[in-house]
LOKEFI-879690 format. One line per 3 residues: their letters; for each residue x, y, z of C-alpha. Coordinates in steps of 0.05 Angstrom, whole numbers, plus 5000, padded with zeros to 4 digits. Layout:
LOKEFI-879690
a = X/Y/Z | ... .
END
This chain:
LOKEFI-879690
mrg = 8322/5330/9017 | 8260/5307/8979 | 8194/5299/9015 .
age = 8156/5233/9014 | 8104/5260/8965 | 8159/5285/8918 .
itg = 8194/5218/8920 | 8129/5181/8906 | 8115/5227/8846 .
lhk = 8185/5216/8819 | 8176/5140/8823 | 8110/5145/8786 .
kkh = 8143/5185/8730 | 8199/5135/8724 | 8148/5078/8723 .
ail = 8108/5113/8668 | 8171/5124/8626 | 8190/5050/8634 .
vlr = 8121/5027/8613 | 8123/5072/8551 | 8192/5045/8533 .
ilv = 8164/4974/8535 | 8096/4987/8502 | 8115/5034/8445 .
pai = 8161/4984/8409 | 8111/4928/8421 | 8055/4971/8391 .
cvf = 8099/4987/8331 | 8114/4914/8319 | 8040/4896/8326 .
smm = 8022/4950/8276 | 8075/4926/8226 | 8048/4855/8231 .
fag = 7980/4877/8206 | 8001/4932/8160 | 7988/4888/8099 .
cgg = 7915/4876/8117 | 7882/4929/8074 | 7809/4910/8072 .
sdw = 7755/4858/8081 | 7730/4847/8010 | 7750/4799/7955 .
tem = 7766/4839/7892 | 7779/4817/7821 | 7849/4823/7791 .
itg = 7859/4839/7718 | 7893/4779/7685 | 7876/4788/7612 .
tey = 7859/4714/7600 | 7796/4689/7567 | 7805/4617/7591 .
liv = 7777/4585/7654 | 7829/4585/7710 | 7826/4520/7750 .
dvw = 7883/4521/7800 | 7932/4568/7833 | 7998/4560/7871 .
gds = 8044/4612/7901 | 8116/4616/7924 | 8101/4682/7959 .
ssd = 8049/4738/7958 | 8086/4770/7899 | 8102/4707/7860 .
fft = 8047/4659/7840 | 8023/4616/7782 | 7956/4593/7754 .
agh = 7936/4536/7708 | 7873/4530/7666 | 7840/4512/7601 .
ggt = 7873/4522/7534 | 7940/4502/7564 | 7942/4569/7598 .
vmh = 7995/4581/7652 | 7998/4651/7680 | 8048/4685/7727 .
ydg = 8041/4744/7774 | 8105/4780/7795 | 8076/4826/7847 .
sew = 8054/4881/7799 | 8024/4849/7737 | 8000/4784/7706 .
sqm = 8032/4754/7644 | 8013/4693/7603 | 8070/4644/7596 .
dsp = 8090/4613/7531 | 8056/4544/7536 | 8076/4486/7491 .
ghl = 8005/4460/7486 | 7931/4478/7487 | 7902/4421/7527 .
rlt = 7864/4434/7592 | 7907/4441/7654 | 7875/4427/7722 .
giw = 7931/4425/7774 | 7993/4465/7791 | 8046/4461/7846 .
gss = 8119/4480/7855 | 8176/4471/7903 | 8199/4541/7884 .
ssd = 8186/4594/7832 | 8237/4561/7787 | 8210/4490/7795 .
vfa = 8136/4489/7778 | 8094/4431/7752 | 8026/4436/7716 .
vge = 7984/4375/7698 | 7921/4361/7658 | 7889/4329/7598 .
egt = 7918/4269/7560 | 7973/4258/7611 | 8000/4328/7602 .
ilh = 8055/4349/7651 | 8090/4415/7640 | 8151/4439/7679 .
ydg = 8176/4510/7690 | 8249/4518/7707 | 8248/4593/7719 .
stl = 8254/4612/7646 | 8218/4561/7601 | 8155/4519/7605 .
tpm = 8169/4450/7574 | 8130/4385/7568 | 8151/4323/7607 .
dsg = 8141/4250/7589 | 8087/4224/7636 | 8082/4155/7605 .
ttv = 8006/4160/7604 | 7949/4191/7565 | 7897/4193/7622 .
fln = 7871/4259/7649 | 7915/4281/7707 | 7877/4323/7757 .
avw = 7923/4346/7813 | 7996/4351/7832 | 8035/4359/7898 .
gss = 8105/4345/7923 | 8149/4349/7984 | 8209/4371/7943 .
ssd = 8235/4379/7871 | 8252/4304/7870 | 8190/4278/7904 .
vft = 8127/4297/7865 | 8061/4261/7859 | 8005/4270/7808 .
vge = 7938/4234/7807 | 7885/4222/7753 | 7834/4178/7720 .
ggt = 7828/4103/7734 | 7866/4105/7799 | 7928/4133/7765 .
ilh = 7983/4157/7811 | 8050/4178/7782 | 8114/4195/7820 .
ydg = 8173/4238/7799 | 8240/4226/7831 | 8276/4285/7800 .
aew = 8295/4246/7737 | 8232/4212/7710 | 8159/4198/7722 .
aam = 8137/4127/7740 | 8069/4095/7752 | 8053/4073/7823 .
dsg = 8006/4017/7844 | 7948/4054/7877 | 7905/3991/7886 .
srr = 7845/4030/7861 | 7811/4042/7794 | 7773/4103/7819 .
dmy = 7786/4170/7786 | 7832/4208/7833 | 7822/4283/7841 .
gvw = 7865/4308/7898 | 7933/4295/7929 | 7970/4326/7988 .
gas = 8021/4303/8039 | 8053/4321/8105 | 8118/4288/8081 .
ssd = 8145/4241/8028 | 8122/4182/8070 | 8055/4210/8091 .
vfa = 8014/4226/8029 | 7939/4226/8019 | 7900/4219/7954 .
lsr = 7825/4222/7944 | 7774/4204/7892 | 7710/4237/7868 .
sgt = 7673/4176/7894 | 7697/4192/7965 | 7752/4139/7969 .
mlh = 7813/4160/8009 | 7882/4129/7999 | 7945/4136/8041 .
ydg = 8019/4127/8023 | 8069/4110/8077 | 8131/4116/8034 .
dtw = 8125/4045/8009 | 8053/4026/7994 | 7986/4058/7978 .
tlm = 7930/4031/8021 | 7855/4043/8026 | 7842/4090/8084 .
skc = 7769/4106/8079 | 7712/4083/8035 | 7657/4124/8002 .
wgy = 7626/4178/8045 | 7562/4181/8004 | 7588/4243/7968 .
sly = 7647/4259/7925 | 7712/4291/7948 | 7750/4338/7902 .
eiw = 7808/4371/7937 | 7852/4361/7999 | 7900/4403/8041 .
gss = 7927/4400/8111 | 7970/4439/8160 | 7999/4374/8189 .
ssd = 7988/4299/8188 | 7935/4307/8242 | 7899/4367/8213 .
ifa = 7874/4353/8142 | 7814/4380/8105 | 7779/4351/8043 .
vgg = 7722/4384/8005 | 7669/4362/7956 | 7596/4348/7960 .
lgs = 7536/4312/7931 | 7497/4343/7874 | 7500/4418/7886 .
ega = 7509/4413/7962 | 7578/4421/7991 | 7614/4380/8044 .
ivh = 7678/4385/8085 | 7711/4327/8122 | 7769/4331/8171 .
ydg = 7823/4283/8193 | 7852/4290/8263 | 7906/4238/8257 .
sew = 7862/4179/8276 | 7796/4186/8239 | 7757/4226/8188 .
srm = 7694/4263/8208 | 7644/4310/8174 | 7650/4384/8193 .
dsg = 7593/4432/8201 | 7600/4482/8144 | 7527/4502/8139 .
kvw = 7487/4494/8076 | 7534/4513/8020 | 7544/4497/7946 .
ylr = 7589/4441/7921 | 7661/4457/7940 | 7720/4450/7892 .
gvy = 7781/4477/7928 | 7813/4482/7997 | 7879/4512/8021 .
gss = 7906/4548/8082 | 7967/4576/8116 | 7954/4546/8185 .
ssn = 7904/4505/8225 | 7866/4569/8241 | 7868/4600/8171 .
vfa = 7836/4555/8119 | 7795/4576/8057 | 7747/4533/8016 .
vgl = 7715/4553/7950 | 7662/4524/7903 | 7601/4534/7860 .
dgt = 7560/4598/7858 | 7621/4638/7879 | 7622/4605/7947 .
ilh = 7679/4625/7993 | 7686/4597/8064 | 7737/4612/8119 .
ydg = 7756/4569/8178 | 7787/4603/8239 | 7805/4539/8276 .
dtw = 7736/4534/8307 | 7681/4553/8258 | 7669/4555/8183 .
trm = 7641/4623/8161 | 7614/4642/8093 | 7649/4703/8064 .
ssp = 7621/4756/8018 | 7638/4740/7945 | 7637/4787/7886 .
tks = 7617/4732/7837 | 7565/4678/7825 | 7611/4641/7777 .
plc = 7644/4575/7799 | 7708/4580/7839 | 7755/4522/7826 .
gvw = 7818/4534/7867 | 7845/4574/7925 | 7914/4591/7955 .
aas = 7932/4628/8018 | 7997/4654/8049 | 7966/4686/8111 .
pcd = 7899/4713/8137 | 7917/4777/8098 | 7936/4744/8033 .
ala = 7892/4696/7993 | 7872/4682/7921 | 7813/4646/7890 .
vgg = 7808/4626/7817 | 7753/4604/7771 | 7705/4633/7720 .
grd = 7650/4621/7671 | 7667/4634/7598 | 7726/4676/7620 .
gfv = 7774/4661/7676 | 7788/4707/7734 | 7829/4714/7798 .
lqy = 7800/4742/7863 | 7846/4772/7915 | 7834/4779/7989 .
age = 7875/4827/8031 | 7847/4807/8099 | 7808/4846/8151 .
s = 7839/4910/8177 .
END
């Protein structure tokens, strides 16, 4: 017969074993979640291009595309960069895809290029204006915006002009769905599409807006500035308001993976990160302008830009 002390000790051992059985798998899962976070610095990737890179879009952390001057479209397959065979040499300023085999790039003189997984081919846009940005909700619901209030829509078969109700040059487009799309102008004008009509949402802020991204219809960020000073505005589903980003240079790009993981980039190599509460300036390895940014997670982000030569910066997150 066991004594009271012996029984108590046995219970403690069983309790300790039970705790270990619960904690060890949990610790392993936690470690695996953050195994991809290899460092806290932005580092330059070798792309081999001599042209300014303006925008970036990714299907995954090992499959992304960039667009830039000289008609340059580049692809990264997880191990190396390659320059795609482009049918033109005009400047490209926006890129987006519904998948890695359905990618659209837009730019100068109404240029729209489409990649089907094997070939990059020109599309008939029906316009010669400069197209600045592209976004879609699916392969048959794509929007591009440009000069003079131009907004075009692709239904999977052809591009058609939409009535934006504005003559302002449009620079950014993003949507939460096919019936909840936002477009902005460099003059600060904000337009909204409800699936039927584009309407004026907000007038000039006193500074220009250049790019827009959101995690939902009630959590949208737009960036720009006035002169050399940057600005960030946020939409909470009912109204737009200015965010405190500190004194930063003019901002050109914004993108995130969630409401608590948003990156913004701009002049003088500026890189900002938003954690859901505060914008923080990150250490940047360059003073050259950054034009675009893309992020899959807090451990996986890219920023693009350049001076005379284009480059891509990669961020692996904080360990």
